C-alpha positions, 0 to 999 in steps of 0.5 A: 594781717587781719582783723584779729592778732593771734600773739601766740602765733606770732611769737611761734611763727618768728621763732621758727624763722629764728630757728631757721636763720640760725642754721643759715648763719652757720652756712653764712659764717663759712662764706664771710670770707667771700661775701660779707652779705648773707642771705637771711629769711625775713622773721616777720610774723606772716607764714607766707613771708619767704623773703631774704634779707641781706645782712652781714653776720655781725649785723644778725648777731646784733639783732638776736643778741636780744631774744625780743628783737627780730629782722624783717624787711623794711616795709610796713607789711612786715610789721605787727604793730599790735605786737612789736615796734620798729626800733632801728631802721636801716636801708636793707632791713628793720629791726622790731622789738616785741611788746607785752605778751609777745615779748614774753612769748618771744623770751620763753621760745628763745630759752627753750630753743636754748635748752634744746640746744645744749 
């Protein structure tokens, strides 16, 4: 990720990917009866990452239930250790949780997104 980590950029990137995944969730829900695994976008901080992560709708909802948690591919390259900890490890995906200032930024971004949606 480079030597200097811009925590605000990390939070903005992951919040953007979260917003994209919200839309993907609407599409995946329509196809749940055909295939329980949907493709979601990795929510890591890397702006160049467009990797897809297979999850069920229920797995995704469990991750996003906490605004400080994000799904990433199961690989250390998708984790920014200065801003997050891996809190769950699954074969298909990991869940990272923001810490410190990055957590506060993630909560604020989540609250702003909710306000815009209502």
